C-alpha positions as CSV (number, residue, x, y, z in Angstrom):
1,X,-0.2,0.2,-0.1
2,X,1.3,3.6,-0.9
3,X,1.2,5.6,1.9
4,X,1.8,9.5,1.8
5,X,5.8,10.8,1.8
6,X,6.6,7.4,0.5
7,X,8.6,9.5,-2.6
8,X,9.0,7.5,-5.5
9,X,8.7,3.9,-6.6
10,X,9.5,2.5,-9.3
11,X,7.2,-0.8,-10.7
12,X,9.1,-2.3,-13.3
13,X,6.8,-5.7,-13.9
14,X,3.4,-3.9,-13.5
15,X,0.4,-6.2,-15.4
16,X,-2.7,-4.1,-16.2
17,X,-4.8,-7.1,-16.4
18,X,-3.6,-8.8,-13.3
19,X,-2.2,-6.3,-10.7
20,X,-3.7,-3.9,-8.5
21,X,-2.1,-1.2,-6.7
22,X,-3.7,0.1,-3.1
23,X,-3.1,3.9,-2.6
24,X,-4.0,5.8,0.6
25,X,-7.4,8.0,0.1
26,X,-4.6,10.7,1.6
27,X,-2.5,10.4,-1.7
28,X,-6.0,10.7,-4.2
29,X,-10.0,11.0,-3.6
30,X,-10.7,8.9,-5.9
31,X,-9.4,6.7,-8.9
32,X,-10.5,9.4,-11.0
33,X,-8.6,11.5,-9.7
34,X,-5.5,8.6,-9.5
35,X,-5.7,8.3,-13.5
36,X,-6.3,12.2,-14.2
37,X,-2.9,12.4,-12.6
38,X,-1.5,9.7,-14.9
39,X,1.2,11.4,-17.2
40,X,2.8,9.8,-20.4
41,X,7.0,9.5,-19.8
42,X,8.0,7.4,-22.9
43,X,7.3,4.2,-22.5
44,X,6.0,4.9,-18.8
45,X,3.3,6.2,-17.0
46,X,3.7,8.3,-13.7
47,X,1.2,8.6,-11.5
48,X,2.4,12.1,-8.8
49,X,0.1,12.8,-6.3
50,X,-1.4,16.8,-6.2
51,X,-1.3,16.7,-2.2
52,X,1.9,15.2,-1.2
53,X,4.2,15.0,-4.9
54,X,4.8,11.1,-3.9
55,X,5.1,9.6,-7.5
56,X,4.5,6.1,-8.9
57,X,6.5,5.1,-11.7
58,X,5.0,2.2,-14.0
59,X,7.8,0.9,-16.4
60,X,6.3,-0.3,-19.5
61,X,2.5,0.8,-19.0
62,X,1.2,3.9,-20.9
63,X,-1.9,5.9,-19.5
64,X,-4.1,4.6,-22.1
65,X,-3.6,1.0,-20.6
66,X,-4.9,2.3,-17.3
67,X,-8.7,2.1,-16.5
68,X,-9.2,2.5,-13.1
69,X,-9.9,-1.6,-11.8
70,X,-5.8,-1.1,-11.3
71,X,-6.6,1.0,-8.3
72,X,-7.8,0.3,-4.6
73,X,-8.5,3.3,-2.7
74,X,-7.8,2.6,1.3
């Protein structure tokens, strides 16, 4: 689970069809906010929390591959 102030984390083997990322509601209020924060960084996606500037880097995943069911807010 990603809680606030974790800094930057890189996930190199994220499978958009089978994996889920648990994120604290202190970072994002909704899954729609997570998707809106996902930016294209070449072959990767960077999701940056506007509240804390913590960032998750998904290697080899484009923002277009994310649909929302990959995230769980806790």
